[in-house]
C-alpha positions in Angstrom: 0.1 0.0 -0.3 1.2 3.4 -1.0 1.8 6.1 1.7 -1.1 8.3 0.2 -3.6 5.5 1.1 -2.3 4.8 4.6 -4.7 5.8 7.5 -3.3 8.6 9.6 -4.6 11.5 11.7 -5.3 14.5 9.8 -6.9 17.9 10.8 -9.9 19.4 9.0 -12.0 22.5 9.3 -15.7 21.7 9.3 -18.7 23.7 10.5 -20.1 22.2 13.8 -23.9 22.6 14.7 -24.1 23.8 18.1 -28.0 24.0 17.9 -30.8 23.1 15.6 -34.7 23.5 15.8 -37.5 23.5 13.6 -40.7 25.3 13.9 -43.9 25.6 12.1 -44.9 29.3 11.5 -48.5 30.3 10.8 -48.5 33.9 9.7 -51.6 35.9 10.0 -54.1 36.2 7.4 -53.6 39.1 5.0 -56.7 41.1 4.0 -56.6 43.3 0.7 -59.7 45.5 0.0 -60.4 47.7 -2.9 -60.0 51.2 -1.9 -58.2 50.9 1.2 -55.2 53.1 0.9 -52.0 50.8 0.4 -54.1 47.9 -0.5 -56.0 49.0 -3.4 -56.6 46.1 -5.6 -57.0 47.9 -8.8 -53.0 48.7 -7.9 -52.1 45.3 -7.0 -53.5 43.3 -9.9 -52.9 43.9 -13.8 -56.0 42.0 -15.7 -56.2 41.2 -19.4 -59.8 42.5 -20.6 -60.3 45.2 -18.0 -61.3 48.6 -19.2 -59.5 51.2 -17.4 -61.8 53.8 -18.2 -64.8 52.2 -16.8 -63.9 49.4 -14.7 -62.6 49.2 -11.4 -61.0 46.0 -10.2 -64.0 45.3 -8.1 -66.5 45.8 -11.1 -64.4 43.7 -13.3 -64.0 40.8 -11.0 -67.5 40.6 -9.9 -68.3 39.6 -13.6 -66.7 36.3 -12.5 -68.3 35.4 -9.4 -66.8 31.8 -9.5 -63.1 33.0 -10.3 -60.4 31.0 -8.6 -57.0 32.2 -7.2 -53.6 30.2 -7.5 -50.6 31.3 -5.6 -46.8 31.1 -6.2 -44.1 31.1 -3.8 -40.9 32.6 -5.3 -38.3 30.6 -3.7 -35.4 32.8 -5.3 -36.5 35.6 -3.2 -36.6 33.9 0.1 -34.7 36.0 2.7 -33.7 35.1 6.4 -31.4 37.1 8.4 -30.7 37.4 12.4 -31.5 40.6 13.4 -30.0 40.5 16.8 -26.4 41.6 17.5 -24.1 38.3 17.0 -21.6 39.9 19.3 -24.1 41.0 22.1 -26.8 38.3 22.2 -28.8 38.3 25.4 -28.4 35.6 27.7 -31.3 33.8 29.5 -31.2 31.3 32.2 -33.5 28.3 31.1 -34.8 25.0 33.4 -34.9 22.1 31.2 -37.9 19.6 31.2 -35.4 17.4 33.5 -34.9 20.2 35.8 -31.3 21.0 34.8 -30.5 24.7 34.3 -28.7 25.9 30.9 -27.9 29.5 29.7 -29.4 30.0 26.1 -29.1 33.1 24.0 -32.1 34.9 22.7 -32.0 35.1 18.9 -34.3 37.0 16.6 -34.7 35.8 12.7 -36.2 38.1 10.2 -38.1 36.2 7.5 -39.2 37.6 4.2 -41.3 35.5 1.6 -42.7 36.7 -1.8 -45.7 35.6 -3.4 -47.4 36.1 -7.1 -51.0 35.5 -7.3 -53.2 34.6 -10.4 -56.7 34.8 -11.0 -58.9 32.3 -13.3 -62.4 32.5 -14.3 -64.2 29.0 -13.8 -63.4 27.8 -17.1 -59.7 28.2 -16.3 -59.0 31.4 -18.4 -56.6 33.7 -17.0 -58.1 37.0 -15.9 -55.4 38.9 -13.6 -51.9 38.5 -12.1 -50.2 40.4 -9.4 -48.2 43.4 -10.7 -45.4 42.9 -8.0 -44.9 40.0 -5.6 -47.0 40.2 -2.5 -44.6 40.3 0.7 -45.1 38.3 3.9 -42.8 39.4 6.8 -42.2 38.2 10.3 -39.8 38.1 13.1 -39.4 35.0 15.1 -37.7 34.6 18.4 -35.7 31.7 19.5 -33.8 30.7 22.6 -30.8 28.7 21.3 -27.4 27.5 22.4 -25.9 30.4 20.2 -22.5 31.6 22.2 -20.6 34.5 20.6 -18.5 33.3 17.5 -21.2 31.3 16.3 -23.6 32.0 13.4 -27.5 31.7 12.9 -28.7 30.3 9.6 -32.4 30.1 8.9 -33.8 28.1 5.9 -37.4 27.5 4.8 -37.9 23.7 4.1 -41.6 23.8 3.3 -44.5 26.0 2.9 -48.2 26.4 1.9 -49.9 29.4 0.7 -53.9 30.2 0.1 -55.5 32.8 -1.4 -59.1 33.6 -1.8 -61.1 36.3 -3.7 -64.1 37.1 -1.9 -67.2 38.7 -3.6 -70.3 40.2 -2.1 -72.8 42.1 -4.1 -73.1 44.9 -1.6 -69.7 44.8 -0.4 -66.2 45.5 -1.9 -64.1 42.7 -3.2 -61.3 41.7 -1.0 -58.6 39.2 -1.3 -57.6 37.1 1.8 -53.8 35.5 1.9 -52.6 33.0 4.5 -49.1 31.5 4.4 -47.6 28.6 6.6 -44.1 27.5 6.3 -41.6 25.3 8.3 -38.4 27.2 9.7 -35.1 25.5 10.3 -32.6 27.4 12.3 -29.0 26.4 12.8 -26.4 27.7 15.0 -22.9 27.0 13.4 -19.2 27.7 13.7 -16.2 26.3 12.0 -13.9 24.1 14.1 -10.9 22.1 13.7 -11.1 18.3 14.1 -8.4 15.5 14.2 -9.8 12.3 12.5 -8.4 9.4 11.2 -8.4 9.5 7.2 -6.4 8.5 4.1 -5.8 11.1 1.0 -8.0 10.3 -1.9 -6.7 10.1 -5.4 -8.6 10.7 -8.7 -9.7 7.6 -10.5 -8.3 6.6 -13.9 -10.2 7.3 -17.1 -11.3 4.5 -18.9 -10.2 4.1 -22.5 -13.4 5.1 -24.4 -13.2 5.3 -28.1 -14.1 8.7 -29.6 -17.8 8.2 -30.3 -17.8 10.6 -33.3 -15.6 8.1 -35.5 -16.7 4.6 -36.2 -14.7 1.9 -38.1 -17.6 0.6 -39.7 -19.0 3.3 -41.7 -21.7 1.0 -43.6 -25.2 0.1 -42.3 -25.6 -3.4 -41.3 -27.2 -5.5 -43.8 -29.4 -8.9 -44.0 -26.8 -11.5 -45.6 -29.5 -14.3 -45.6 -32.1 -12.2 -47.5 -29.6 -10.6 -49.8 -27.3 -11.2 -51.7 -28.4 -14.6 -50.4 -26.6 -18.2 -50.8 
């Protein structure tokens, strides 16, 4: 056996997990109503066949009392960040279920999620889409083993969103939206570890012929049929 493959002690740098929790977050329902300042549905949605001179969003959508909504969560726009000072986290004495006392750090995590909404009539014809993604924001508080020198990282691992257009004859149209998601929070720090290991080497390439150049340039034939015997 060569020296390269002998087991020996090596020192490696890897992220160590100091704490890890998972929480389901159910955000309060957000309600958008026509005519409410900052929540004007005519400004939130762009509709294909609406007459801008005669129709408001409410009058337009009331023509489709059985319309349906479809939500799209924009995964590429997820945003999570610790908003507490990582060098001055508040320490809290916590009594564990077994009666043991432990000192934890108070951590606040900001989460932003962006959702697009489409509206279809009962036949599936596309009517409207949101002009810009609608934003859900929350700050979640955790008590973690997060001493100074560690980094808090948060990830959304699953989510579910719902939106409903509510149409009442004598009232304005409103859009109700809700969002629930699973938030994973990790506390990490790079550490140096001594382990037993062996160095890896690249594998040998297989001698594969160039597939572009074939020795037999003619298609196969059927000698039994032609030219025959």
